[in-house]
C-alpha positions in Angstrom: 0.3 -0.3 0.3 1.1 3.4 -0.8 1.7 6.5 1.6 -1.2 8.5 -1.7 -3.6 7.1 1.3 -2.8 8.5 4.4 -2.7 12.0 2.1 -5.2 14.4 1.8 -6.8 13.5 -1.8 -8.2 17.3 -2.3 -7.3 18.0 -5.7 -6.1 15.4 -6.8 -6.7 12.7 -9.8 -9.4 10.2 -9.1 -10.9 6.7 -10.2 -12.9 3.7 -9.9 -11.8 1.0 -11.3 -14.6 -0.9 -8.9 -18.4 -1.2 -7.6 -21.5 -2.5 -7.3 -22.5 0.0 -9.9 -21.5 -0.9 -12.5 -22.3 2.9 -13.1 -19.3 4.2 -11.3 -16.7 1.7 -12.6 -14.6 3.5 -14.6 -15.6 7.9 -13.3 -13.0 9.8 -13.1 -12.9 13.3 -12.2 -10.1 15.8 -9.3 -12.3 15.7 -5.4 -13.5 19.5 -4.7 -14.5 17.7 -1.2 -14.8 13.9 1.4 -16.9 13.5 4.5 -16.4 10.7 6.0 -18.4 8.9 3.8 -18.4 10.4 0.8 -16.2 11.4 -1.7 -17.4 14.9 -4.3 -15.2 14.5 -7.6 -15.7 17.4 -10.7 -16.3 15.1 -14.0 -16.1 17.3 -16.1 -17.8 20.5 -14.3 -20.8 18.6 -13.0 -19.8 17.9 -9.2 -20.9 14.4 -8.6 -20.4 11.9 -5.3 -19.3 9.2 -4.3 -20.2 7.2 -0.6 -16.5 6.1 0.0 -18.5 2.0 0.7 -19.3 1.2 -2.3 -15.5 1.5 -4.4 -12.5 0.7 -5.1 -9.7 3.7 -6.8 -7.3 5.4 -7.1 -5.4 8.1 -7.8 -3.0 10.2 -9.7 -2.9 7.2 -11.8 -0.7 5.2 -9.9 -0.6 1.8 -9.4 -2.5 1.3 -6.4 -6.1 -0.3 -5.0 -7.5 2.6 -3.3 -10.8 0.2 -0.6 -13.2 3.1 -0.1 -14.2 0.8 3.1 -11.5 1.4 4.9 -10.9 5.1 4.5 -14.6 5.8 5.6 -13.5 8.4 8.5 -12.9 12.2 8.1 -9.6 13.2 5.6 -7.6 14.5 9.3 -8.0 11.6 11.5 -7.0 9.3 7.8 -3.9 10.9 7.7 -2.3 10.0 10.8 -4.2 5.8 10.8 -1.5 3.1 10.4 -3.1 1.3 7.6 -2.3 -2.9 7.7 0.1 -3.6 4.6 -1.3 -6.7 2.8 
């Protein structure tokens, strides 16, 4: 797991790689907001809000897949949290 999970997500390019909702797979945009349970993306000028617990995603075209369910906490809490390495 990369250190990206500890960094702020704001202003980073997010791409959804997996989700039970097939309409979300492949969706990408710039992160414009984040709460405990959601991430807001700017997708071609339209803001879309996604639930973290139903998406797996990458940031800035990195290889590491981030499971949204693992990052369901406030951004300021996520930065200092220790994650188990697979």
